[in-house]
N, C-alpha and C positions, 0 to 999 in steps of 0.2 A: 253788745251786738256789734259785729264788724260792719263797717260802712264803706261804700265806694267813694273815693275822693276824686273829683274831677282834676285832671292835671293837664298842663299844656307846656309847649316848648317856647323858647324865646321868639320864634318866628310867628307865633300865634296859632300854629297848627295844634289841634287838640282832639281829644276823644269825647268831648262833651256831647256831641250828637249820638255817638255810640252809647254813652252812659244813659242818655235820656230814653233811648229805645229799649233798653234792657232793665231800667230801674225797678219796675214791678217784679220781674222775674228774679232780679238780684236780691230783692228783699226775701224772696222765698228760698233762694240759695243760702243766704246768710242764716235764715232760720234753721235750715237743714244742717248747716255746718255747726251751729250752736248746739243743736240737739245731739249731734253725733260726737261732740267732744266731751259730753258728760261721762263721768266715770266715778265709781266709788273710791278709786285710787286718786287721792287729792292732787298729786303732782301732775297727773295727766292733763286735766283741764287747765291747770296753772301754766304749764309749759306751752301747751297748744295755743291757748288764748293770748299768751304773751306775744306770739308771732302773728297769729291770725288777726288780732285787733290792732296791729301796729301800723295801720295806714298803708298797707300794700295796695297796689293799683288794681288788683283783681282782673287784669287784662285777659288772662287765659279763660276763666269761666265766662267772662263777658263775651268772648269770641264764640264759645260753645253756644250760648244763648242766641247771639246774633246770627250764627250760621243756621240754627234751627228756624229762626224767623225767616231768613232768606230762603230756606227750603220749604216754607209753608207748613211747617210741622204744627199740629194742633193738639198733641197729647201732653203728658206731664213728665215724660222721661228726661227731657232736656235739663230740668232743674236738678235732678239727682246726678246726672252726668256732669253738669257744671260743678256741683259740689265735689264730686270725685276728682275732677281735674284740679281743683284748688287744694284738696287734701294731698294729692300727689305732689303738687308744686311745693307746698309747705313742708312735706316730709323731706324732699330733696334739699330744701334750704337748711333744715335742721341738721341733716347729714353733712351737707357741704361745709357748714361752719365748723364742724368737728374736724373734718379732713383738712380744711384750709387753716385751722387754728385761728379763725377770725374772731375779733373782739366785738365788732359792731355789725348790726343788721338793721337796715331801715332807720338809721339814726339813733338806735337804742342799743344797749348792751345785748349781745347775742345770748340766746337761751343757755348756751353752754357755760357762759361766764357766771350765770346766776344759779343754775341747777347742776352743772357739771356735764362732761361729755357723755357719760353713761345714760343719764336721763334724756339728753337730747336725741341720742340714737334710738333709744327704746320708744320714746314718744313718737318719733318719726315713723317707726315700725307700726305703732298703734294707728297712726293716721292712714298709712297705706292699707292696713286691714280694713279700716272704716271705708276707704275709697272703694275697695273691692266689694264690700257688702252692698254699697249703694249701686254699683254697676250691676250686680246680680239682681237686685230688686227691679231694675228697669226691664229685665227680661230680654234684652237684645244680645244674642250670642256674638254677633259681629262687632257690636260696640265693646263688649267685654274683651274680645280678641284684640281690637285696636288699642285699647288702653292698657291691657296687660302686656302686650308686645312693647308698648311705649315704655312701661316701667322697666322692662328688661334692657331695652336699648339705652335708656338713660343711665342705668347702672353700668352698662358696658362703656358708655362715654366717660363716666366718672373714673373707671379703672384705666381707660385709655389715657385720660388726662394725668392720672397719677403716674403712669408709666413714663409719660413724656415730661413730667414736672422738672423744671429748671434746666431743660435741655435746649440750649440755644440753637442747636442744629435742626430743630423742628421746622419742617417746610410749611408753606401756606396750605397745601393740600392736606397735610396731616392735621394742621390746626383746624381747618374747616370741617374735617371729619369729626373732630371732637365737638365742635359747635353744633353740627347737625344732630349728633346723638344726645348731647348733654342738655341743650337748650331748645333747638328747633323741633325736635321730635314731639315734645309735649304740646307745642303750638300746633303742629300738624294734626296730632290726634284730637286735640280740643276742637279743631275746626272740622274734622272729618266725621265725628260721631253724630252731629246734627243732621246732615243729609242722609246718613245711614238709617237713623230711626225714622226719618221722613220718607224713606224708601225711594230716594231719587236714583237716577241712572248712575251706572258705574263712572261714566265720564264726569258727571256733576260731582260725585263724591271725590273723585281724583282731583278735580279742579279746586275744591275746598281744601283738600289736604295740601295741594301745592301752594295755595294762598298762605296757609299756616306755616308750612315749612320755610318758605322764603321770607315771610314776615319775621319769623323767629331768628333766622340767620341775620337779617338786617338789624333787628333789635339788639342782638348780642354784639355785633360789630360796633354799633354806636356806643354801647356800654364800654367796650374796650377803649374807644377813643376818649370817652368822657373821663375815664380813670386818670388820664394824663392831661386832659384839658377842660375838665368840668369844675364844679364848685361843690364842696362837701354837703351843703344844705340841700342841693338838688339830688345828689347821689345817694344820700342816706348812709354814706360811709365816707372815710377820708380819701381825698385825692391822693393817688399814688399807692393805694392799698395793694393793687395787683403787683406793683413794682416791689414793694416791701416784702410781699409774700413769695416773690420769685416766680410769679406766673408768666408763662410765655403766651402772650396774646398777639393778635395780628400786627399792631403797631410795632411791637418788639421784633417780630419775624421780619418785617419790612426794613426796619432800621438796621438790624443786624446784617441782613443780606446786602444792603446797599452801602454799608459802612466800610471804613478802612480797617486795616489790621489792628491798630491801636484802639479804634472804636469797638471792634468786636471783643477785644480783650476787656474793655470796660464792661460790656454786657456779661461776659463770662464771670468777671469778678463779682459783680453785683447780684446777678440772678442765679448763677450756678453755685457759687461759694457763699453767697449771702453776706459778703463784706461790703456793707453800705455805709457811706459817710453822710454827713449832714447835707452836703451840697450835691450828692449824687442824683437825687430826684430831679433837681433843676437841670443838671447836665443831661439826664436821660430825655427830658422834655426838649432840650435844645437840639439833641441829635435827631429826635423825631421831626422837629421843625426843619432841620437842615435837609433831611432826606424825604420830606413830605409824607412821612409815615402816617400821621393822623389824617391829613387830607385824603390820602389814597384809601385809608380804611373806611372813611365816610363815603367816598366815591363808590367803593365796593358795596357798602350798605345800600346806597341808592339803587345800584344795579339790582340787588335782590328785592328791594322794595318794588321796583318796576315789574319784575317777574310776578310778584304777589298780586299787584293790581291787574296785570294782564290775565291772571288765572280766573278772575271774576268775570271776564268778558262773556262767558257762556250764559250768564244770568242777565235778565232784563234790567234796565235802569229802574231803581226804586230808592226810597229813603234809606233803607237798611244797607243796601249796596254802597251808597254814597258814604254812609257812616263808616263802613269797613274800609273804604278807600282813604278816608280822612285819617283813620287809625294808622294806616301805612305811612301817610305823610307825617303824622306826629312822630312815629317811631324813628324816622330818618332825619327829622328836623330838630331833634333835641339838642344838637350840638350848636345850633345857631344862637 
């Protein structure tokens, strides 16, 4: 059985309050996930459970449950929608690791390293199928539209990132377009479906979507900074993995733009051609410090976090709203 693991930042900001508010519903989500990963094809539950039970934060389905609470929803559909969201997320992770040729995921060997690329892709497809089955069972055509659209947007984001891979000429706007599609879209959809099934006003639905979109952007930007300034144990992967994989993230975009010609040549050599020496990661981090690329990435994350918090202003103060606001604070404080 997968469990939710409380997690916190160095600053003390945490999602413990959010976790406590959704614990009972998360137990039901986990039961739904477990029942849906069963298959006569032995490899399917093996691969799926390897990732599902690996200590993921479960933030996206928790947001679906929390938003349903904030909306005063009293039915059962939010549990199946939360499980759908987690299946979609897990499927994208399985596919991502194949595309990125990643060896590690959440501190463990990636599924592709144990079962191969083919199995990872196909089990990801199976999980997407299960996600859509659960959505249909809920019977909300609008929720199905939101999540199916998210699946398409996420795939577009993946392709967009692939097209821009190793391209040091990538602009900040281009990179943020990838982040919105690849990461933030699922946060947005996860937050929007709760008020939809609760039949809240369009303005309230839009506010919840805005909260999720901006939280998702903030979350990814902090991840970008942590790859160059975090610790492997906290990341669940090695520091510098983005660098070694030639990924163009916001800290790289900023350092490249602000750098001298020789510094830009360094980024081209390491990221575009993949010629990386033992000391290059240290030099990359040094260039980011010189040009405040990490600091400014976190500053931008805080900006999007503020937009997320402001989106909730439509709703009256209550415990679950405070828990959601603390989740934003956690997302942007992980670098402290």
